[in-house]
N, C-alpha and C positions, 0 to 999 in steps of 0.2 A: 849186185845189180844196181845203177843209177836210182837214188828214186825220181820219179817221173813225177812226182806230183797230184794232187787230189784230182778227181775227174771234174766236177762241177767248178771248181778255183780254175783249169786252165781251159776248162770251153766260158767259161762264164757263165751268169744267172740266168740272160734271154735264151741262148742256145740251150741250155740244161732245161731251162725246161719245155721249149720247143719239144725235144727228143724224149723226155716223159710224159706230155702229153700225145705220142703216139701208142701209149701203154695201151691193152684194149683192156685190161682186168683189175679189178680193185685191188686185188691182192698182192698185184706184183709190185703196186707203187706202196703198199707196206713194208712190202720184203724192201725196198728203197732205201725207204726211214730206219731200215733196222741195219745197214750198212756199217754206220758210224752216226756219233751225235752229231756231227756237221753236217750230215745229210739228213737228218729227222729233224734238225730246226730247218734245214734248205725248203724241204718240203710243206711245214707249216708256215713258216714265215712268208712263205711266197699262194700259201693258198691250193696248194696240189691238191689237194682231196675235192676242195669244192670243183678247183674247175675238171675235173676229170670228170667227178657224179653227173655235172650240169651239161660235160660233153655225151656220155654215155646216156643219158637220162634229161633230155630237154623238159621232159613234159613236167617235172617237179619244180621247174623255177620261180613257178605262182604262188610256193609255199614256203620256200626257204627264206624267202624275204624275208617272213614274217619272221620265222623263230627267230633271226639273228635281233631283229631290233626290237624283240619281244623277250628275248635273253627268255624261252621258255622250258628250254631244256637245260638244267642243271644239273649236270653229268659229273662232279665233283664233291657238290656238296655245299662251296660256297654261297656267299650272299651277292649279292650282282652288284653293291658297291665298292667290293675286293677284287672285282674280275679289270684287272689293265690290259691293255690292250695285246700283250705278248698272250696272257692267257685265255681271250675270247678266242684270238685263234689256235690254241689248242683244242678248244671248244668246238670247235666248231670243225676243223679237221675231224675228232672223232666224229661228229653227227654226220658230214657228209661220208665219210670213209662206211660208213655203218648203212646210209642208205644208200651207196652203191652196191655197198656188198652183198645189200638184204634182196637186189630184185633180181632173178634169172635172166641172162642175156638171152635165152632160147625161149621163143614163144610157142607155152601149152592152149592143147585144146580143150584137154577137161579140165573146164576152172570152174564148173559148176559141184557143187558138192550136195544142195539140198531144194527140191522142189517146196516150196514156203507155203502157199495160196495162190488159190486163183477167183479170180472177183466171180466166177460160175460156173459152176460143171451141169453138164444134163442128166447125167446119167452116172455116178460115184460109186462105185469103185473103177468099174469098167473106163471110162471114160475120162480117167483123171489126172490133175498138173505133173503129177510121177511119170505117166507114160512118156512125156518128153525128154528124159533123163538118157533113154532107148536111142539111139542113133536108126533103128529102124522101125517100118511102118506094117510089121508083122513079126508077132513071137511065136513060134511052133504054127498054130492054126488059127492064131487071135491075134484082130485087127489090133493096133497099138496108136493109141492116138490122144489128144486131149479134145474136149470138145463142150463149150458154150453154151449155151443154155440158147435157145430162140427167144427172134426177137422180130415185133413189127415194124418197128425202125431199123433202117440199114445201118442207122448211123449211131447207135449204141454202141461206145467204148469195151473192150474188154482189156483188165490185168493179166498179169501171167508175175511171179514175183517169189525171185530164185536167191540163195546167200551163195556168195561164192568160197572158195578153199578159203581163201585167203583174205583178214582185214587187210590190207593194203595192195593192190595187185595194180599193172599197168593195161590197161584194154585197150586190146589196137581195132578188134574187127568181132563182126555178131555172126552167126548162120542162123537161118531159119525157114522149116521145110513143111509147108503146107499140107495136108492129107487131101487124097483125091478118093472118095468112096466106091471103091472097086466092086461092092456089092450092092450099089444100088445104078437104077438107070442112067445110063449117060455117061457114069463114070463122072460124076461133077465133084469140083474142085475145090472146099471152102477156105479159102487162103480170104484175108484183110486184105482192103485194097491199100493200108499204106501200116508201117507199122515205126514206131518212137520207141527209143532206150533211156531210161533212167540210172543214175547211181547215186549212193549215197547210203546212210547209215541211221541206225536205230536212234531216236531220243536218248537223251543220256537218261533220262529216269526209267521209261521201258528195258533200258537195259538191266535193272535191277528190280522191278517192279511189274510183271506181264499179267496180273490177277485180274486188270478190267481191257486186255490188252484185245478179247472178243467183241468189244460191244467196241474198235476203232476202227477207221479202216486204217488204209497204209500211208495214208498221207496224213494222219492225225499222229500214230508212230514213226516216220520215218521223217530225215530232212535229208531233200532230196539234192544235193553239189552236184549233178551234170545231168544237163538234158540234152540228148543227139538232138540233130535235126530230123524232121519226117522221109522216113526212104518209101518209098512206091515199091508195092508188093508185085509180082508176074504172077500171073493164076497159070502156076505149071506145078507138077509134082517133084519139084527138085530144091536141094540145099540149095538156099538165094544168099549169097554172102555182105554183108554190109561193113564197109571199110570206114570207121570214124573220120570224119574231118581231120583228125589232130590224135592220136594216144593220149589217152584221160588216166590219170591215178584219182583209183575208187578207192575211198578211204570210208573205212566203214563195212564192205564187205557184199554189199545187195545191190541186186538190179533189180526195176520191174521194165516190162517190157510190154508198152502199150500197142494194142493191136486197136489199129483206127478205120472203122469203114468197113460193111460187109456188104458181100460181092455175089454170095448162091443164098438163092433160097432152097428151102428142103421140097421139094415136091409132095410128100406126104403132108407134112402140115402147113406146106405156107409161109414157113418164119424160115427169118436168116439164122446160118453158125458161123462160126468160125472154129475149124476142127485143126489141128496142129500136129506137125510128128515129133519133130526134134528141135531144140534151140542148142547151139555149142557157142563158149564165149571163147576167146583165142584173149589172152594175154600171160607177160611178165609175170609171173607170182614170185613172194619171196622165197630165197631159199634158207634151208637148214646149212649154217655150218659153224665152225669151231672159233671162239674169242681167243688169241693169243696176245698177250704184252711184251714192252718193251722190256727190257734189262739194264735199264744204264742204272749205274750208285750214282746218289749225290743230288739226286734231279726228281723234284717234289713232285713234276706233272708226273712223271713215269709211274709214282706210287701211288696217285692217285687214280692213273689208267688200272694201273691193277684192283684197287678198289672197285671200282668204276663197273672192270668186268667179271670181278666176283660177284659181283649185286648182280648184273645178267643171266651169269650163270647157274647162280642159287632160285634166283628165279623159273629158269626153265628157257627152253630155244626159243620161246615164244616172246620170252618178255619184252626183248626189244624195241617187239611188233607193239605189243599194247601200250607200250610207255608213248612210243612215238602217236599211236594215233591216239593218245589221248591228248599229246603234246596238237597234231592237229585241228584237235577239234576243236578245241581251246582255242587254236588263233583263230579259223575259223567264226570262232562264236566270238572272239573280238572285235573282231573288221565286222560282225554285221550290227554289235551294240556302239561304235562308233561312227558308224555308218547313220545307225537310227539318232544320235547324239549331235550330228552333223545340226546348225540352225540354217531356216531354209536362207534362199539366195534373198540378198535384199531385192524392194519392188524399185524398177526403174521409174 
């Protein structure tokens, strides 16, 4: 058979890049890079890992620039001043490929792992926040819901704190169902007037020292990196769906639900309450997957990549997640410090 030439050489870099950008699975791009050393080099030098990652998950575009500019992830153990342009491309290829493969393209509903705490509870444990993890308003013959304490002032808010399944996920939508008191006269619905969502992470000091956490509020223990708009709630006993204006990368794995305003007064004591049946978070979580490495000989980057992979495998399946989490938290802290250090604008 006559030699027909290399696919990329025949089509040229522009057309080859357009074709490869039609891939929908990051693993396929990695398989492309394993075809030959020239294909491997083409994928890296043209930043295809980055392009595909941002195409699949544009939500992370706001953080990757900080990672690149500050050289925050050192995957190969060399110093920053030794990082030439090609080595930086190799490193960024690993980072973006790791991120792209980390997130499951399928949206899941079961993204809440734990109901942490409520700002108030009327009757514990019968009306605790843990009831909101069940999608039903009745379990056997018992009503299942969370109830706040009663208030004379209908403007007093309530907050519910949840821990998500993973420390990094892309949240797209949140569902809330108010409770209708079928055992009270008139079947009142104890909904809030509005709802708002916050996502973020614990303070670094709180991750290792929780001895004083009982004396602190959630605002003291957590940094909220995202706050949604306020969504109006309908006074109906149904699952109400609130789609975020754009998908949000939740770094840290915590979500706070703010219930704003009370609309229903209880006839028995004349106080305003909020009762909720359940909450659901729709998100693309990380996948658990197996790392594999290149096998080219005489390539220093290949051996370093194997070292990096081995290190991740030794840390366990969640090792990459903690590494990226720490890096992104450092990036956010660095941006906050830079903003604090900026000189005030000159007076006109």
